[in-house]
ZADO-1210 file (C-alpha; in nm, 4 decimals, padded with zeros to 6 digits):
<atoms>
<atom x="09.4829" y="-08.1667" z="-03.3981" code="MET" pos="1"/>
<atom x="09.5216" y="-08.3470" z="-03.7307" code="SER" pos="2"/>
<atom x="09.2158" y="-08.4876" z="-03.9022" code="PHE" pos="3"/>
<atom x="09.1202" y="-08.7413" z="-04.1689" code="THR" pos="4"/>
<atom x="08.9903" y="-08.6107" z="-04.5001" code="VAL" pos="5"/>
<atom x="08.7025" y="-08.8020" z="-04.6563" code="PHE" pos="6"/>
<atom x="08.5493" y="-08.7631" z="-05.0010" code="ALA" pos="7"/>
<atom x="08.3679" y="-09.0040" z="-05.2315" code="ASP" pos="8"/>
<atom x="08.3829" y="-09.1269" z="-05.5887" code="GLY" pos="9"/>
<atom x="08.2049" y="-08.8119" z="-05.7074" code="CYS" pos="10"/>
<atom x="08.5168" y="-08.6085" z="-05.6236" code="ALA" pos="11"/>
<atom x="08.6737" y="-08.7299" z="-05.9507" code="ASN" pos="12"/>
<atom x="09.0277" y="-08.7355" z="-05.8061" code="LEU" pos="13"/>
<atom x="09.3085" y="-08.9386" z="-05.9684" code="PRO" pos="14"/>
<atom x="09.4855" y="-09.1589" z="-05.7152" code="GLN" pos="15"/>
<atom x="09.8176" y="-08.9783" z="-05.7550" code="LYS" pos="16"/>
<atom x="09.6716" y="-08.6657" z="-05.5952" code="ILE" pos="17"/>
<atom x="09.4204" y="-08.8358" z="-05.3643" code="ALA" pos="18"/>
<atom x="09.6484" y="-09.0622" z="-05.1641" code="ASN" pos="19"/>
<atom x="09.5842" y="-08.8691" z="-04.8419" code="GLU" pos="20"/>
<atom x="09.2056" y="-08.8811" z="-04.8814" code="ILE" pos="21"/>
<atom x="08.9733" y="-09.1661" z="-04.7825" code="VAL" pos="22"/>
<atom x="08.7479" y="-09.2171" z="-05.0857" code="ILE" pos="23"/>
<atom x="08.4044" y="-09.3683" z="-05.0231" code="LEU" pos="24"/>
<atom x="08.2441" y="-09.5863" z="-05.2935" code="PRO" pos="25"/>
<atom x="07.9329" y="-09.4894" z="-05.4909" code="CYS" pos="26"/>
<atom x="07.6753" y="-09.7349" z="-05.6259" code="ASP" pos="27"/>
<atom x="07.4734" y="-09.7004" z="-05.9433" code="TYR" pos="28"/>
<atom x="07.2661" y="-09.9269" z="-06.1659" code="MET" pos="29"/>
<atom x="07.3327" y="-09.9987" z="-06.5345" code="VAL" pos="30"/>
<atom x="07.0338" y="-10.1584" z="-06.7052" code="ASN" pos="31"/>
<atom x="06.9194" y="-10.2970" z="-06.3697" code="GLY" pos="32"/>
<atom x="07.2590" y="-10.4330" z="-06.2613" code="GLU" pos="33"/>
<atom x="07.4368" y="-10.2819" z="-05.9614" code="ASN" pos="34"/>
<atom x="07.7842" y="-10.1354" z="-06.0091" code="VAL" pos="35"/>
<atom x="08.0060" y="-10.0174" z="-05.7231" code="THR" pos="36"/>
<atom x="08.2403" y="-09.7397" z="-05.8262" code="TYR" pos="37"/>
<atom x="08.5346" y="-09.7310" z="-05.5869" code="SER" pos="38"/>
<atom x="08.6385" y="-09.3795" z="-05.6847" code="GLY" pos="39"/>
<atom x="08.9394" y="-09.4978" z="-05.8857" code="ASP" pos="40"/>
<atom x="08.8965" y="-09.2666" z="-06.1848" code="ILE" pos="41"/>
<atom x="09.2254" y="-09.3881" z="-06.3365" code="ASP" pos="42"/>
<atom x="09.0758" y="-09.7337" z="-06.3954" code="ASN" pos="43"/>
<atom x="08.7234" y="-09.6208" z="-06.4861" code="PHE" pos="44"/>
<atom x="08.6395" y="-09.7302" z="-06.8427" code="ASP" pos="45"/>
<atom x="08.4795" y="-09.4036" z="-06.9425" code="GLY" pos="46"/>
<atom x="08.4757" y="-09.4839" z="-07.3125" code="HIS" pos="47"/>
<atom x="08.2551" y="-09.7888" z="-07.2580" code="THR" pos="48"/>
<atom x="08.0395" y="-09.6083" z="-07.0027" code="TYR" pos="49"/>
<atom x="07.9677" y="-09.2992" z="-07.2133" code="TYR" pos="50"/>
<atom x="07.9276" y="-09.5022" z="-07.5330" code="THR" pos="51"/>
<atom x="07.6673" y="-09.7074" z="-07.3478" code="GLY" pos="52"/>
<atom x="07.4848" y="-09.3921" z="-07.2430" code="LEU" pos="53"/>
<atom x="07.4875" y="-09.2700" z="-07.6017" code="LYS" pos="54"/>
<atom x="07.3425" y="-09.6038" z="-07.7134" code="ASN" pos="55"/>
<atom x="07.0596" y="-09.6022" z="-07.4596" code="GLY" pos="56"/>
<atom x="07.1950" y="-09.7644" z="-07.1426" code="ASP" pos="57"/>
<atom x="06.9718" y="-09.6839" z="-06.8457" code="GLN" pos="58"/>
<atom x="07.1737" y="-09.5490" z="-06.5519" code="ILE" pos="59"/>
<atom x="07.0187" y="-09.4985" z="-06.2088" code="LYS" pos="60"/>
<atom x="07.2141" y="-09.3399" z="-05.9253" code="THR" pos="61"/>
<atom x="07.1398" y="-09.3298" z="-05.5534" code="SER" pos="62"/>
<atom x="07.2654" y="-09.1192" z="-05.2652" code="LEU" pos="63"/>
<atom x="07.5250" y="-09.2386" z="-05.0175" code="LEU" pos="64"/>
<atom x="07.3153" y="-09.3379" z="-04.7158" code="ASN" pos="65"/>
<atom x="07.3667" y="-09.2767" z="-04.3457" code="THR" pos="66"/>
<atom x="07.4656" y="-09.6362" z="-04.2747" code="GLN" pos="67"/>
<atom x="07.7519" y="-09.6183" z="-04.5246" code="LEU" pos="68"/>
<atom x="07.8891" y="-09.3125" z="-04.3426" code="PHE" pos="69"/>
<atom x="07.8477" y="-09.4816" z="-04.0058" code="LEU" pos="70"/>
<atom x="08.0361" y="-09.7870" z="-04.1305" code="ASP" pos="71"/>
<atom x="08.3297" y="-09.5802" z="-04.2576" code="HIS" pos="72"/>
<atom x="08.3408" y="-09.3053" z="-03.9937" code="PHE" pos="73"/>
<atom x="08.2985" y="-09.5214" z="-03.6806" code="THR" pos="74"/>
<atom x="08.6529" y="-09.6701" z="-03.6641" code="PRO" pos="75"/>
<atom x="08.7974" y="-09.3171" z="-03.6696" code="TYR" pos="76"/>
<atom x="08.5443" y="-09.1821" z="-03.4212" code="ALA" pos="77"/>
<atom x="08.6171" y="-09.4665" z="-03.1782" code="LYS" pos="78"/>
<atom x="08.9837" y="-09.3688" z="-03.1839" code="ASP" pos="79"/>
<atom x="08.8954" y="-09.0035" z="-03.1225" code="GLY" pos="80"/>
<atom x="09.0168" y="-08.8982" z="-03.4674" code="LYS" pos="81"/>
<atom x="08.8598" y="-08.5907" z="-03.6221" code="ASP" pos="82"/>
<atom x="08.6961" y="-08.6155" z="-03.9650" code="ILE" pos="83"/>
<atom x="08.6209" y="-08.3683" z="-04.2422" code="ILE" pos="84"/>
<atom x="08.4078" y="-08.4993" z="-04.5284" code="TYR" pos="85"/>
<atom x="08.3587" y="-08.3060" z="-04.8530" code="ILE" pos="86"/>
<atom x="08.0047" y="-08.3807" z="-04.9746" code="ALA" pos="87"/>
<atom x="07.8322" y="-08.3414" z="-05.3082" code="MET" pos="88"/>
<atom x="07.6053" y="-08.0386" z="-05.3215" code="SER" pos="89"/>
<atom x="07.2958" y="-08.0583" z="-05.1033" code="SER" pos="90"/>
<atom x="07.1207" y="-07.8840" z="-05.3921" code="GLY" pos="91"/>
<atom x="07.1406" y="-08.1927" z="-05.6139" code="ILE" pos="92"/>
<atom x="07.1711" y="-08.4878" z="-05.3724" code="SER" pos="93"/>
<atom x="07.0601" y="-08.6035" z="-05.0293" code="GLY" pos="94"/>
<atom x="07.4095" y="-08.7353" z="-04.9555" code="THR" pos="95"/>
<atom x="07.5017" y="-08.4250" z="-04.7523" code="TYR" pos="96"/>
<atom x="07.2080" y="-08.4727" z="-04.5151" code="ASN" pos="97"/>
<atom x="07.2837" y="-08.8445" z="-04.4792" code="ALA" pos="98"/>
<atom x="07.6413" y="-08.7567" z="-04.3768" code="ALA" pos="99"/>
<atom x="07.5164" y="-08.4929" z="-04.1305" code="ILE" pos="100"/>
<atom x="07.2925" y="-08.7530" z="-03.9648" code="ASN" pos="101"/>
<atom x="07.5851" y="-08.9934" z="-03.9283" code="ALA" pos="102"/>
<atom x="07.8138" y="-08.7206" z="-03.7915" code="ALA" pos="103"/>
<atom x="07.5628" y="-08.6103" z="-03.5293" code="ASN" pos="104"/>
<atom x="07.5044" y="-08.9672" z="-03.4171" code="GLU" pos="105"/>
<atom x="07.8754" y="-09.0427" z="-03.3843" code="LEU" pos="106"/>
<atom x="07.9669" y="-08.7178" z="-03.2080" code="MET" pos="107"/>
<atom x="07.6971" y="-08.7905" z="-02.9500" code="GLU" pos="108"/>
<atom x="07.8338" y="-09.1400" z="-02.8965" code="GLU" pos="109"/>
<atom x="08.2004" y="-09.0346" z="-02.9083" code="TYR" pos="110"/>
<atom x="08.2180" y="-08.6776" z="-02.7723" code="PRO" pos="111"/>
<atom x="08.5962" y="-08.6584" z="-02.8142" code="ASP" pos="112"/>
<atom x="08.5558" y="-08.6828" z="-03.1921" code="CYS" pos="113"/>
<atom x="08.4873" y="-08.3807" z="-03.4122" code="PHE" pos="114"/>
<atom x="08.3206" y="-08.4485" z="-03.7490" code="ILE" pos="115"/>
<atom x="08.2460" y="-08.1735" z="-03.9987" code="HIS" pos="116"/>
<atom x="08.0559" y="-08.2142" z="-04.3258" code="ILE" pos="117"/>
<atom x="08.1356" y="-07.9570" z="-04.5956" code="VAL" pos="118"/>
<atom x="07.8554" y="-07.8867" z="-04.8417" code="ASP" pos="119"/>
<atom x="08.0659" y="-07.8348" z="-05.1542" code="SER" pos="120"/>
<atom x="07.7737" y="-07.6881" z="-05.3520" code="HIS" pos="121"/>
<atom x="07.9214" y="-07.8822" z="-05.6408" code="GLY" pos="122"/>
<atom x="08.0016" y="-08.2229" z="-05.7826" code="CYS" pos="123"/>
<atom x="08.2908" y="-08.3841" z="-05.9660" code="GLY" pos="124"/>
<atom x="08.6039" y="-08.1757" z="-05.9242" code="PHE" pos="125"/>
<atom x="08.3814" y="-07.9246" z="-05.7446" code="GLY" pos="126"/>
<atom x="08.4155" y="-08.1668" z="-05.4517" code="ASN" pos="127"/>
<atom x="08.7684" y="-08.2673" z="-05.5348" code="GLY" pos="128"/>
<atom x="08.9240" y="-07.9209" z="-05.5336" code="ILE" pos="129"/>
<atom x="08.7930" y="-07.8674" z="-05.1791" code="LEU" pos="130"/>
<atom x="08.9150" y="-08.2097" z="-05.0658" code="ALA" pos="131"/>
<atom x="09.2645" y="-08.1196" z="-05.1859" code="LEU" pos="132"/>
<atom x="09.2456" y="-07.7905" z="-04.9962" code="LYS" pos="133"/>
<atom x="09.1543" y="-07.9908" z="-04.6855" code="ALA" pos="134"/>
<atom x="09.4685" y="-08.2000" z="-04.7372" code="VAL" pos="135"/>
<atom x="09.6767" y="-07.8824" z="-04.7704" code="ASP" pos="136"/>
<atom x="09.5356" y="-07.7497" z="-04.4411" code="LEU" pos="137"/>
<atom x="09.6009" y="-08.0826" z="-04.2692" code="ASN" pos="138"/>
<atom x="09.9603" y="-08.0887" z="-04.3916" code="ARG" pos="139"/>
<atom x="10.0050" y="-07.7336" z="-04.2615" code="ALA" pos="140"/>
<atom x="09.8954" y="-07.8443" z="-03.9145" code="GLY" pos="141"/>
<atom x="09.5734" y="-07.6425" z="-03.9095" code="VAL" pos="142"/>
<atom x="09.3379" y="-07.7495" z="-03.6312" code="ASP" pos="143"/>
<atom x="09.0344" y="-07.9471" z="-03.7497" code="SER" pos="144"/>
<atom x="08.7826" y="-07.6885" z="-03.6312" code="ARG" pos="145"/>
<atom x="08.9726" y="-07.4037" z="-03.7926" code="GLU" pos="146"/>
<atom x="09.0115" y="-07.6093" z="-04.1100" code="ALA" pos="147"/>
<atom x="08.6363" y="-07.6718" z="-04.1154" code="ALA" pos="148"/>
<atom x="08.5747" y="-07.2977" z="-04.0944" code="LYS" pos="149"/>
<atom x="08.8250" y="-07.2211" z="-04.3711" code="LEU" pos="150"/>
<atom x="08.6785" y="-07.4865" z="-04.5993" code="LEU" pos="151"/>
<atom x="08.3246" y="-07.3562" z="-04.5556" code="ASP" pos="152"/>
<atom x="08.4538" y="-07.0095" z="-04.6417" code="GLU" pos="153"/>
<atom x="08.6299" y="-07.1505" z="-04.9501" code="ALA" pos="154"/>
<atom x="08.3165" y="-07.3133" z="-05.0958" code="VAL" pos="155"/>
<atom x="08.1957" y="-06.9999" z="-05.2835" code="PRO" pos="156"/>
<atom x="08.5361" y="-06.9761" z="-05.4519" code="HIS" pos="157"/>
<atom x="08.5383" y="-07.3327" z="-05.5911" code="ALA" pos="158"/>
<atom x="08.4204" y="-07.2330" z="-05.9391" code="ASP" pos="159"/>
<atom x="08.2776" y="-07.4937" z="-06.1732" code="GLN" pos="160"/>
<atom x="08.1597" y="-07.4352" z="-06.5271" code="TYR" pos="161"/>
<atom x="08.0629" y="-07.6974" z="-06.7821" code="PHE" pos="162"/>
<atom x="07.8867" y="-07.7593" z="-07.1093" code="THR" pos="163"/>
<atom x="07.7113" y="-08.0632" z="-07.2531" code="VAL" pos="164"/>
<atom x="07.6860" y="-08.2053" z="-07.6004" code="ASP" pos="165"/>
<atom x="07.3350" y="-08.3513" z="-07.5728" code="ASP" pos="166"/>
<atom x="07.0652" y="-08.1539" z="-07.3918" code="LEU" pos="167"/>
<atom x="06.8440" y="-08.4615" z="-07.3651" code="ASN" pos="168"/>
<atom x="07.0425" y="-08.5912" z="-07.0685" code="PHE" pos="169"/>
<atom x="06.9683" y="-08.2702" z="-06.8789" code="LEU" pos="170"/>
<atom x="06.6052" y="-08.2999" z="-06.9862" code="LYS" pos="171"/>
<atom x="06.5797" y="-08.6445" z="-06.8252" code="ARG" pos="172"/>
<atom x="06.6930" y="-08.5038" z="-06.4911" code="THR" pos="173"/>
<atom x="06.4689" y="-08.1983" z="-06.5145" code="GLY" pos="174"/>
<atom x="06.7493" y="-07.9449" z="-06.5698" code="ARG" pos="175"/>
<atom x="06.5963" y="-07.8222" z="-06.8938" code="VAL" pos="176"/>
<atom x="06.2470" y="-07.8600" z="-07.0412" code="SER" pos="177"/>
<atom x="06.1660" y="-08.0927" z="-07.3269" code="GLY" pos="178"/>
<atom x="06.0929" y="-07.7956" z="-07.5524" code="VAL" pos="179"/>
<atom x="06.4270" y="-07.6311" z="-07.4663" code="THR" pos="180"/>
<atom x="06.6123" y="-07.9571" z="-07.5329" code="ALA" pos="181"/>
<atom x="06.4408" y="-08.0057" z="-07.8691" code="SER" pos="182"/>
<atom x="06.4978" y="-07.6499" z="-07.9885" code="ILE" pos="183"/>
<atom x="06.8541" y="-07.6474" z="-07.8573" code="GLY" pos="184"/>
<atom x="06.9330" y="-07.9700" z="-08.0407" code="THR" pos="185"/>
<atom x="06.7884" y="-07.8446" z="-08.3693" code="ILE" pos="186"/>
<atom x="06.9714" y="-07.5106" z="-08.3482" code="LEU" pos="187"/>
<atom x="07.2955" y="-07.6633" z="-08.2084" code="ASN" pos="188"/>
<atom x="07.2673" y="-07.4505" z="-07.8928" code="ILE" pos="189"/>
<atom x="07.5183" y="-07.5346" z="-07.6207" code="LYS" pos="190"/>
<atom x="07.4480" y="-07.4115" z="-07.2660" code="PRO" pos="191"/>
<atom x="07.7221" y="-07.2954" z="-07.0313" code="ILE" pos="192"/>
<atom x="07.6236" y="-07.4195" z="-06.6880" code="LEU" pos="193"/>
<atom x="07.7579" y="-07.3614" z="-06.3392" code="PHE" pos="194"/>
<atom x="07.6912" y="-07.4434" z="-05.9754" code="GLY" pos="195"/>
<atom x="07.5433" y="-07.1368" z="-05.8088" code="ASP" pos="196"/>
<atom x="07.5771" y="-07.0218" z="-05.4463" code="SER" pos="197"/>
<atom x="07.3004" y="-07.2595" z="-05.3364" code="THR" pos="198"/>
<atom x="07.4520" y="-07.5607" z="-05.5092" code="GLY" pos="199"/>
<atom x="07.1962" y="-07.5800" z="-05.7889" code="HIS" pos="200"/>
<atom x="07.2962" y="-07.6167" z="-06.1536" code="ILE" pos="201"/>
<atom x="07.1860" y="-07.3207" z="-06.3655" code="ILE" pos="202"/>
<atom x="07.2621" y="-07.1814" z="-06.7098" code="SER" pos="203"/>
<atom x="07.4738" y="-06.8669" z="-06.7303" code="CYS" pos="204"/>
<atom x="07.5184" y="-06.8484" z="-07.1085" code="ASP" pos="205"/>
<atom x="07.4208" y="-07.0103" z="-07.4374" code="LYS" pos="206"/>
<atom x="07.6306" y="-07.0306" z="-07.7512" code="VAL" pos="207"/>
<atom x="07.5940" y="-07.1967" z="-08.0891" code="ARG" pos="208"/>
<atom x="07.8260" y="-07.4859" z="-08.1609" code="GLY" pos="209"/>
<atom x="08.0822" y="-07.6896" z="-07.9733" code="ARG" pos="210"/>
<atom x="08.3813" y="-07.4738" z="-08.0650" code="LYS" pos="211"/>
<atom x="08.2093" y="-07.1670" z="-07.9213" code="ALA" pos="212"/>
<atom x="08.1198" y="-07.3591" z="-07.6046" code="ALA" pos="213"/>
<atom x="08.4832" y="-07.4535" z="-07.5406" code="ILE" pos="214"/>
<atom x="08.5895" y="-07.0928" z="-07.5950" code="ALA" pos="215"/>
<atom x="08.3162" y="-06.9761" z="-07.3568" code="ALA" pos="216"/>
<atom x="08.4509" y="-07.2028" z="-07.0803" code="LEU" pos="217"/>
<atom x="08.7993" y="-07.0596" z="-07.1279" code="ALA" pos="218"/>
<atom x="08.6523" y="-06.7102" z="-07.1166" code="ARG" pos="219"/>
<atom x="08.4905" y="-06.7876" z="-06.7815" code="LYS" pos="220"/>
<atom x="08.8314" y="-06.8868" z="-06.6487" code="TYR" pos="221"/>
<atom x="08.9822" y="-06.5608" z="-06.7711" code="SER" pos="222"/>
<atom x="08.7038" y="-06.3556" z="-06.6137" code="GLU" pos="223"/>
<atom x="08.6562" y="-06.5416" z="-06.2872" code="LYS" pos="224"/>
<atom x="08.9893" y="-06.6913" z="-06.1830" code="ARG" pos="225"/>
<atom x="09.1307" y="-06.5850" z="-05.8510" code="MET" pos="226"/>
<atom x="09.4849" y="-06.4489" z="-05.8405" code="LYS" pos="227"/>
<atom x="09.6135" y="-06.6801" z="-05.5675" code="CYS" pos="228"/>
<atom x="09.8984" y="-06.9193" z="-05.4935" code="ASP" pos="229"/>
<atom x="09.6890" y="-07.2278" z="-05.5706" code="ASP" pos="230"/>
<atom x="09.7090" y="-07.2559" z="-05.9491" code="GLN" pos="231"/>
<atom x="09.5405" y="-07.5970" z="-05.9731" code="ARG" pos="232"/>
<atom x="09.2866" y="-07.6251" z="-06.2541" code="VAL" pos="233"/>
<atom x="09.0837" y="-07.9355" z="-06.3316" code="PHE" pos="234"/>
<atom x="08.9157" y="-08.0440" z="-06.6518" code="ILE" pos="235"/>
<atom x="08.6842" y="-08.3442" z="-06.6717" code="SER" pos="236"/>
<atom x="08.5213" y="-08.4811" z="-06.9835" code="HIS" pos="237"/>
<atom x="08.2596" y="-08.7323" z="-07.0919" code="GLY" pos="238"/>
<atom x="08.4844" y="-08.9206" z="-07.3336" code="ASP" pos="239"/>
<atom x="08.5908" y="-08.6177" z="-07.5399" code="CYS" pos="240"/>
<atom x="08.9630" y="-08.5957" z="-07.4708" code="ILE" pos="241"/>
<atom x="09.0410" y="-08.3809" z="-07.7767" code="ASP" pos="242"/>
<atom x="08.8052" y="-08.1097" z="-07.6535" code="ASP" pos="243"/>
<atom x="08.9547" y="-08.1369" z="-07.3049" code="ALA" pos="244"/>
<atom x="09.3048" y="-08.0912" z="-07.4459" code="ASN" pos="245"/>
<atom x="09.1901" y="-07.7903" z="-07.6470" code="LYS" pos="246"/>
<atom x="09.0404" y="-07.6319" z="-07.3358" code="LEU" pos="247"/>
<atom x="09.3650" y="-07.7017" z="-07.1515" code="CYS" pos="248"/>
<atom x="09.5603" y="-07.5176" z="-07.4212" code="GLU" pos="249"/>
<atom x="09.3310" y="-07.2167" z="-07.3851" code="MET" pos="250"/>
<atom x="09.3667" y="-07.2170" z="-07.0068" code="VAL" pos="251"/>
<atom x="09.7464" y="-07.2293" z="-07.0352" code="LYS" pos="252"/>
<atom x="09.7407" y="-06.9379" z="-07.2790" code="GLU" pos="253"/>
<atom x="09.5463" y="-06.7356" z="-07.0228" code="ILE" pos="254"/>
<atom x="09.7619" y="-06.8464" z="-06.7306" code="ASN" pos="255"/>
<atom x="10.0908" y="-07.0230" z="-06.8116" code="PRO" pos="256"/>
<atom x="10.1322" y="-07.1063" z="-06.4396" code="LYS" pos="257"/>
<atom x="09.8110" y="-07.3111" z="-06.4302" code="ALA" pos="258"/>
<atom x="09.8636" y="-07.6691" z="-06.3096" code="GLU" pos="259"/>
<atom x="09.6045" y="-07.8516" z="-06.5179" code="VAL" pos="260"/>
<atom x="09.4760" y="-08.2016" z="-06.4430" code="THR" pos="261"/>
<atom x="09.2606" y="-08.3698" z="-06.7089" code="ILE" pos="262"/>
<atom x="09.0623" y="-08.6876" z="-06.6600" code="CYS" pos="263"/>
<atom x="08.7395" y="-08.8652" z="-06.7454" code="MET" pos="264"/>
<atom x="08.4294" y="-08.7372" z="-06.5690" code="HIS" pos="265"/>
<atom x="08.3154" y="-08.9791" z="-06.3005" code="GLU" pos="266"/>
<atom x="08.0111" y="-09.2012" z="-06.3655" code="PRO" pos="267"/>
<atom x="07.7933" y="-09.1004" z="-06.0714" code="PHE" pos="268"/>
<atom x="07.7043" y="-08.7526" z="-06.1947" code="SER" pos="269"/>
<atom x="07.8140" y="-08.8378" z="-06.5481" code="GLY" pos="270"/>
<atom x="07.4813" y="-09.0059" z="-06.6160" code="SER" pos="271"/>
<atom x="07.3059" y="-08.6710" z="-06.5676" code="HIS" pos="272"/>
<atom x="07.5274" y="-08.4705" z="-06.8047" code="VAL" pos="273"/>
<atom x="07.5992" y="-08.7405" z="-07.0617" code="GLY" pos="274"/>
<atom x="07.8691" y="-08.8084" z="-07.3198" code="PRO" pos="275"/>
<atom x="08.0441" y="-08.4951" z="-07.4412" code="GLY" pos="276"/>
<atom x="08.0268" y="-08.3192" z="-07.1056" code="MET" pos="277"/>
<atom x="08.3221" y="-08.0836" z="-07.0635" code="LEU" pos="278"/>
<atom x="08.3862" y="-07.9221" z="-06.7261" code="GLY" pos="279"/>
<atom x="08.6319" y="-07.6647" z="-06.5907" code="LEU" pos="280"/>
<atom x="08.7049" y="-07.6264" z="-06.2180" code="PHE" pos="281"/>
<atom x="08.9287" y="-07.3687" z="-06.0508" code="PHE" pos="282"/>
<atom x="08.9633" y="-07.1227" z="-05.7634" code="TRP" pos="283"/>
<atom x="08.7706" y="-06.8132" z="-05.8576" code="GLY" pos="284"/>
<atom x="08.6072" y="-06.4991" z="-05.7296" code="ILE" pos="285"/>
<atom x="08.2924" y="-06.5530" z="-05.5277" code="GLU" pos="286"/>
<atom x="08.0033" y="-06.7072" z="-05.7213" code="ARG" pos="287"/>
</atoms>
């Protein structure tokens, strides 16, 4: 049975490759004013957003709540249509649990409907790469329950590595200590971060300088990439397109068959990593 693929604005997907995915909106506050991000990364003014962050704008994000999922899932459940939703990591957001609550409620009310929530253990393209795999499975006619199983098995292979330009944004969200942020800033230390097998963001390397950080991301791709048919690679950036293009060149040198998509990093998790974030997402060996 075919199914409907859901994701949300955190999946970072350009419309041209997300036209078979229902994208849910995300809300956040900028200096006390609510902003609804529809998930349309192509029309997201990342330059203004990340410049604002650099200049002191206060961004506050909130999880997608159960009622939002009920509102969007119910029309499909009523029609007996199966749903697979790719959620942001349960290790960094309560959105996954909110979606689980909605799914359980709807499957009890509409027993003919199957709803599965995939814990991506990631964010940004870490969600998006799994949502695209769900579309591939749907196109291939894979049953919704089998697709759910295959997607859960694929989660550990959705590799995501990134670096940041300003450690103070990670300090604000408790990812690094104030002392580490201060020392790192003084010494120009750039962490290489990744989403581990539990969906938490941890450091796997530290280098000195931006150029070395970009090279370290490319090195991770060389070491970790999976030799598979799906050659899609995604790069997102916090308003640093030149660095993103340089990373793309390095990826293509490693694997000329790589199909690289570059775009601005979405605002929902972007507030936690800040301007200058540079991320690399691909199918890799198990985390």
